[in-house]
C-alpha positions as CSV (number, residue, x, y, z in Angstrom):
1,X,59.6,68.4,85.8
2,X,62.2,68.5,83.1
3,X,65.1,71.0,83.4
4,X,65.3,73.8,80.9
5,X,68.3,73.7,78.4
6,X,69.8,76.8,80.2
7,X,69.6,75.1,83.6
8,X,71.2,71.9,82.2
9,X,74.0,73.9,80.7
10,X,74.6,75.7,84.0
11,X,74.7,72.4,85.9
12,X,77.1,71.0,83.3
13,X,79.4,74.0,83.8
14,X,79.1,73.6,87.6
15,X,80.4,70.0,87.3
16,X,83.2,71.1,85.0
17,X,84.3,73.7,87.6
18,X,84.1,71.3,90.5
19,X,86.1,68.6,88.6
20,X,88.7,71.1,87.6
21,X,89.1,72.2,91.2
22,X,90.4,68.8,92.3
23,X,88.3,69.1,95.5
24,X,85.3,67.0,94.6
25,X,84.1,64.7,97.4
26,X,83.1,61.1,96.9
27,X,79.5,62.2,97.4
28,X,79.8,64.8,94.7
29,X,81.3,62.3,92.3
30,X,78.4,60.0,92.9
31,X,76.0,62.8,92.4
32,X,77.7,63.8,89.1
33,X,77.4,60.2,87.8
34,X,73.7,60.1,88.7
35,X,73.0,63.5,87.1
36,X,74.8,62.5,83.9
37,X,73.0,59.2,83.6
38,X,69.6,60.6,84.6
39,X,68.7,61.7,81.0
40,X,70.1,61.8,77.5
41,X,69.7,65.6,77.5
42,X,72.0,65.8,80.6
43,X,74.7,63.7,78.9
44,X,74.4,65.5,75.5
45,X,74.7,69.0,77.1
46,X,77.6,67.9,79.2
47,X,79.4,66.6,76.1
48,X,78.7,69.9,74.3
49,X,80.0,72.0,77.2
50,X,83.0,69.7,77.5
51,X,83.9,70.2,73.8
52,X,84.5,73.9,74.5
53,X,87.7,73.1,76.3
54,X,89.4,71.2,73.4
55,X,91.6,74.1,72.4
56,X,92.6,75.1,75.9
57,X,96.1,74.8,77.4
58,X,97.1,72.9,80.6
59,X,99.8,74.0,82.9
60,X,101.6,71.3,84.9
61,X,99.7,72.3,88.0
62,X,96.4,72.1,86.2
63,X,97.3,68.8,84.7
64,X,98.0,67.3,88.1
65,X,94.7,68.6,89.5
66,X,92.6,67.3,86.6
67,X,94.4,64.0,86.5
68,X,93.7,63.5,90.2
69,X,90.0,64.1,89.7
70,X,89.8,61.7,86.9
71,X,91.6,59.0,88.8
72,X,89.0,59.4,91.6
73,X,86.3,59.1,89.0
74,X,87.3,55.5,88.4
75,X,89.4,56.2,85.3
76,X,92.7,54.9,86.9
77,X,93.3,52.1,84.5
78,X,92.5,54.1,81.4
79,X,94.6,57.0,82.5
80,X,97.5,54.8,83.3
81,X,97.4,53.2,79.9
82,X,97.3,56.8,78.4
83,X,100.3,57.8,80.6
84,X,102.3,54.8,79.4
85,X,101.5,55.7,75.8
86,X,102.4,59.3,76.4
87,X,105.7,58.8,78.3
88,X,107.7,59.1,75.1
89,X,106.3,62.6,74.7
90,X,108.0,63.7,77.9
91,X,105.0,65.5,79.4
92,X,102.3,64.5,81.9
93,X,100.1,67.0,80.1
94,X,99.9,64.5,77.2
95,X,97.6,62.2,79.2
96,X,94.4,61.3,77.3
97,X,92.7,64.2,75.6
98,X,89.9,63.9,78.3
99,X,92.2,65.7,80.6
100,X,92.5,68.6,78.3
101,X,88.7,69.0,78.3
102,X,88.6,69.9,82.0
103,X,91.4,72.5,82.1
104,X,90.6,74.8,85.0
105,X,90.1,78.0,83.1
106,X,86.6,78.2,84.4
107,X,86.8,81.6,85.9
108,X,87.8,83.1,82.6
109,X,85.1,81.1,80.7
110,X,82.4,82.0,83.1
111,X,83.2,85.7,83.1
112,X,83.5,86.0,79.3
113,X,80.8,87.5,77.2
114,X,82.7,86.4,74.0
115,X,85.3,83.8,73.4
116,X,86.6,83.4,69.9
117,X,87.8,79.8,69.9
118,X,90.3,79.0,67.0
119,X,89.2,81.7,64.6
120,X,89.3,85.5,64.4
121,X,85.9,87.1,65.2
122,X,84.6,90.6,64.5
123,X,82.0,91.9,66.9
124,X,79.9,95.1,66.6
125,X,79.4,96.4,70.1
126,X,76.2,98.1,71.4
127,X,77.6,101.6,70.6
128,X,78.6,100.8,67.1
129,X,82.3,100.3,68.0
130,X,84.0,97.2,66.7
131,X,86.1,94.6,68.6
132,X,88.1,92.2,66.4
133,X,89.2,89.2,68.6
134,X,92.2,87.1,67.7
135,X,91.9,83.3,68.1
136,X,91.7,82.1,71.7
137,X,90.6,85.6,73.0
138,X,88.0,86.3,75.6
139,X,86.4,89.6,76.6
140,X,83.7,90.8,79.1
141,X,81.7,93.9,78.2
142,X,80.1,96.3,80.6
143,X,78.2,99.3,79.2
144,X,76.4,101.9,81.4
145,X,75.0,105.3,80.9
146,X,78.3,106.9,81.8
147,X,81.0,104.5,80.7
148,X,82.0,101.7,78.3
149,X,84.4,99.1,79.7
150,X,85.8,96.0,78.0
151,X,87.9,93.6,80.1
152,X,90.4,91.6,78.0
153,X,90.5,88.3,79.9
154,X,92.9,86.6,77.5
155,X,94.4,86.9,74.1
156,X,94.6,89.9,71.7
157,X,92.0,92.3,70.4
158,X,91.8,95.3,68.0
159,X,89.3,98.0,68.9
160,X,87.8,100.5,66.5
161,X,86.0,102.9,68.7
162,X,83.2,105.3,68.1
163,X,84.2,108.3,70.2
164,X,81.7,109.6,72.7
165,X,83.0,112.2,75.2
166,X,80.0,111.5,77.5
167,X,80.9,107.8,77.8
168,X,84.6,107.0,77.9
169,X,85.7,103.8,76.2
170,X,88.2,101.8,78.3
171,X,89.9,98.4,78.0
172,X,91.0,96.8,81.2
173,X,93.8,94.2,81.0
174,X,95.6,92.9,84.1
175,X,96.3,95.9,86.3
176,X,96.1,98.6,83.7
177,X,93.5,100.5,81.7
178,X,93.7,101.9,78.1
179,X,91.3,104.7,77.4
180,X,90.3,105.8,74.0
181,X,90.5,109.4,72.9
182,X,89.0,108.6,69.4
183,X,91.0,105.8,67.8
184,X,91.8,102.3,66.7
185,X,94.2,100.3,68.9
186,X,95.4,96.8,69.5
187,X,95.9,95.3,73.0
188,X,97.8,92.0,73.4
189,X,97.5,90.2,76.8
190,X,100.8,88.3,76.8
191,X,102.1,85.8,79.4
192,X,103.5,88.4,81.8
193,X,102.7,91.8,80.3
194,X,100.1,93.8,78.3
195,X,101.1,95.5,75.0
196,X,99.2,98.5,73.5
197,X,99.7,99.7,69.9
198,X,97.8,102.5,68.3
199,X,96.8,102.3,64.7
200,X,94.8,105.6,64.5
201,X,94.1,108.4,66.9
202,X,95.2,108.6,70.5
203,X,94.9,106.5,73.7
204,X,95.9,107.1,77.3
205,X,97.5,104.1,79.1
206,X,97.0,103.9,82.9
207,X,99.0,101.3,84.8
208,X,97.9,100.7,87.5
209,X,94.3,101.5,86.8
210,X,94.2,104.6,89.0
211,X,97.6,106.1,87.9
212,X,97.2,109.9,88.0
213,X,99.5,110.5,85.0
214,X,98.8,108.3,82.0
215,X,101.2,107.6,79.1
216,X,99.7,109.1,75.9
217,X,100.1,107.1,72.7
218,X,99.5,108.4,69.1
219,X,99.3,106.6,65.8
220,X,102.3,104.3,65.3
221,X,103.2,104.3,69.0
222,X,103.5,101.2,71.2
223,X,104.2,100.5,74.9
224,X,103.7,97.7,77.3
225,X,103.2,97.4,81.1
226,X,104.1,94.8,83.6
227,X,103.2,94.8,87.3
228,X,102.3,98.5,87.2
229,X,105.4,99.7,85.4
230,X,105.0,101.1,81.9
231,X,107.9,100.6,79.4
232,X,109.3,103.4,77.2
233,X,107.3,104.2,74.2
234,X,108.3,102.9,70.7
235,X,107.5,105.2,67.8
236,X,107.0,104.5,64.1
237,X,105.4,101.1,64.3
238,X,104.5,100.1,60.7
239,X,100.7,99.9,60.1
240,X,101.0,96.4,58.7
241,X,102.6,95.2,61.9
242,X,99.6,96.3,64.0
243,X,97.1,93.4,64.5
244,X,98.4,91.6,61.4
245,X,96.4,88.6,62.7
246,X,93.2,90.6,61.9
247,X,94.0,90.2,58.2
248,X,95.0,86.6,58.5
249,X,98.7,87.2,58.8
250,X,101.1,86.2,61.6
251,X,104.4,87.9,61.8
252,X,107.2,86.4,63.9
253,X,110.5,88.2,64.5
254,X,113.3,86.2,66.1
255,X,110.8,84.3,68.3
256,X,112.0,81.3,70.3
257,X,110.6,78.1,68.9
258,X,108.1,77.5,71.8
259,X,106.8,81.0,71.5
260,X,106.5,80.7,67.7
261,X,104.7,77.4,67.9
262,X,102.3,78.7,70.6
263,X,101.5,81.8,68.4
264,X,100.5,79.5,65.5
265,X,98.8,76.8,67.6
266,X,96.1,79.1,68.8
267,X,94.6,78.9,65.2
268,X,94.0,75.1,65.3
269,X,92.4,72.5,67.5
270,X,94.7,70.0,69.2
271,X,97.7,70.5,71.3
272,X,101.2,71.0,69.9
273,X,104.3,69.9,71.8
274,X,107.9,70.9,71.1
275,X,110.5,68.5,72.5
276,X,113.5,70.9,72.4
277,X,115.0,73.7,74.4
278,X,114.7,77.2,73.0
279,X,118.5,77.6,73.4
280,X,119.1,74.5,71.2
281,X,117.1,75.8,68.2
282,X,117.4,78.9,66.0
283,X,114.9,81.8,66.5
284,X,112.0,81.9,64.1
285,X,111.3,84.8,61.8
286,X,108.8,84.9,59.0
287,X,105.2,85.7,57.9
288,X,102.6,82.9,58.0
289,X,98.9,82.6,57.3
290,X,96.6,82.0,60.3
291,X,94.3,79.9,58.1
292,X,97.2,77.5,57.3
293,X,98.3,76.7,60.8
294,X,99.6,73.2,60.2
295,X,101.6,74.4,57.2
296,X,103.1,77.1,59.3
297,X,104.1,74.6,62.1
298,X,105.7,72.4,59.5
299,X,107.7,75.3,58.2
300,X,108.8,76.3,61.7
301,X,109.8,72.7,62.4
302,X,111.9,72.6,59.2
303,X,113.6,75.8,60.1
304,X,114.6,74.4,63.4
305,X,115.8,71.1,61.8
306,X,112.9,69.1,63.4
307,X,110.0,67.0,62.1
308,X,106.3,67.0,62.9
309,X,104.6,63.8,64.0
310,X,100.8,63.7,63.7
311,X,99.0,61.9,66.6
312,X,95.3,61.2,67.2
313,X,93.0,64.1,68.4
314,X,94.8,66.6,66.3
315,X,97.9,66.5,68.5
316,X,101.3,67.4,66.9
317,X,104.7,66.5,68.2
318,X,107.7,68.5,67.1
319,X,111.0,66.7,67.7
320,X,114.4,66.0,66.1
321,X,114.7,63.0,63.8
C-alpha cells in the first residue's frame, strides 16, 4: 500500500527532527536510508521538506549537533572537505549548506500554523482580523468560542484586530501576553525581549501572563518586557516607525553591524557572515528597502569600511579588504 502524501511529509519531518536531535541510533540511520531509497516519492518529499530550512540560522550548539549526525551518516569525508574550505570563514557554522538544512528549530516549525519565509505575508484570520508577518516569522493560532489567541513563535508581526468584547484577542510571546482593546499593534520577538508598539487604539500588556495589573498602551506608545519585567513606556513613537517593514522599509538606528546585517538578512535566502567585532565598526543608521536586501548589505558593508564576497548557495561574507 502506497503512503499518502501527508503521511510521507510527516515521516520526512520525523527524520528531520531525529537528525537534528543528534541522538539517532545506528539502527535509525539504517532505517532512514532504507525509507529514503524505498521510492522516488519519499526522496522527493524529503528534499522538499529539507528545502524549508534553507533560510534558518544555526547556533554553534546546533551546528555541533547537526554536524555530528551527518558525520555518522557516512558524510565524514565530504564534511571534512567542506570544513577545510570553510576555515577561512572563521566559523564551524559555514560547513556545507547541507548542515543548514537540518537546523534544529523543529519545535517551532511543527507548532507553527504560518511561517512567512523570506517575504512579508498578510493573513486574514478567521474573525476578519489581519496579521501581517515580517519575514522569518512564525505564529500559531487558537480560536475558540470564548477567546482568540495568537502565539508569536518567532519574528515580528503587526495585528489589525476586529474588536469583539465576547472573545478577547490576545498575542502570547515568551512569558507575556498583549491583549487588544480595539487596535492595531506591532509585536517584535527579539533575541532576549519582546517589544510592543501601538499604532491605533489601546492594548494591555501582561508580563508574566497572569500579572494582575497590566501596563496599558495607547497609540504611539511602546514598551518591552524581559523575564517578566516590563520596561518604562515610551510615548510619541512616530507612525512611520511602527512596523515599517510592513511597507517594505527597514529603519536602522545606531545598530551594531551584526544586528544590522541580521535585520536585513531575514529578507534573503543564504547565510550572511560578518567577520568583525561590533566594537571595531561604526554603528549603522539608515533606511533600506526589504526587497533590495543585497543592495542594503552592500551599503552597510561600505559604511563599515568592509567588502562583500559572494559565495555559492547565496552565502555572503562581509570582511575587511
